[in-house]
N, C-alpha and C positions, 0 to 999 in steps of 0.2 A: 434433475435430481441433483441434490447436493452431496458432495464427497465428504465423508467423516474426517474431521481434522485428525492429523496424525504428527509424530515426530518428524516426518519427513516434509511437512508443509514448508513452502518458501517463507523466509523471514527477512523483513525489511526493518533495520534498526534506524532509528531516528535519534540524532544526537543534536548538538547545540545549533548548528546551521547546515546540517547535511544528512543525507540518507545513506546507509551501507547495506546492500550494493547500491549503486546509482542506477543500474540496469540489471533486470532479471527477465529470464523467460519462463512462462508458466503455461499450463494447459488451462482452458476455460473452466473446467470443472474443479480445478483445485481450490483448496482453501489457502488463504494468505494471512500470515501474522504480522502484526507491526507492533513493534516493541519501542517505547520511548525510554532510552538510557540517559536523556538529557535532563537538565535542571528546570527547563521550561515547558509550557503546555505547548504541544504540537498537535497537528491534525494530518490526516491523509486526504486528499481530494484527488479525483481521477478526471482530467480534463475531458469534456464532451459528454460525460455522464452525470448521473444525479448524486453520485457517491461523495460524501464527505462526513468523516468522524473524528472528533477529538480524541487525542490519547495523552492522558495526564502524565506528568513526569513520574517516572517509575512504573507506569502502566502498560498494558497491552490490549490489543483489540484483535479480534479474529474475523476476517471477512469469510463467511462460510463458503462462498463459491463465487469466483470471479465472473461466472456466467450470468449472475444476477446483476453485476456491475455493468458489464460490456455487452450483454445480450449474446446473440449468436454471430458476433462480429469480431473474429480474430483480427489482430493487428498490433500497431505500436501505439501505447497510451502514455502520455505524460502524467505523472503523479507529482504532487507537490504539497507543502505545507503552507497553506493560505496566509498564515501568520508571519512566515519567514521566507517566502519564496523571493522576495527582492534581494534577501542576502545570499540567493543562490540555492535554497533548499527545494530542489526538484530532482526527479528522476525519471525513468522510463522503464515500464513493463511491456513485454512483448507478450502477447496472448496467442497461443496456437491451438 
């Protein structure tokens, strides 16, 4: 079951070549918000999963439930912007 998004949903901010925070801890049922405060197109991909979504400059996406991304598999997952990962635009999410 998806959790309804709220003001307390974890937020990842994409900027020119980095994410803030670079590491966060979330529950599998939580929603996740990704906001692009940079000037370029970014995306969020989660290694080892099917998930990847573009986030246009000034835009925001909401992942309704991390359980849909990682299944019933808590653990450490690397996320990145596939357009800028070579520049170090990577992070980690710990799903509990």
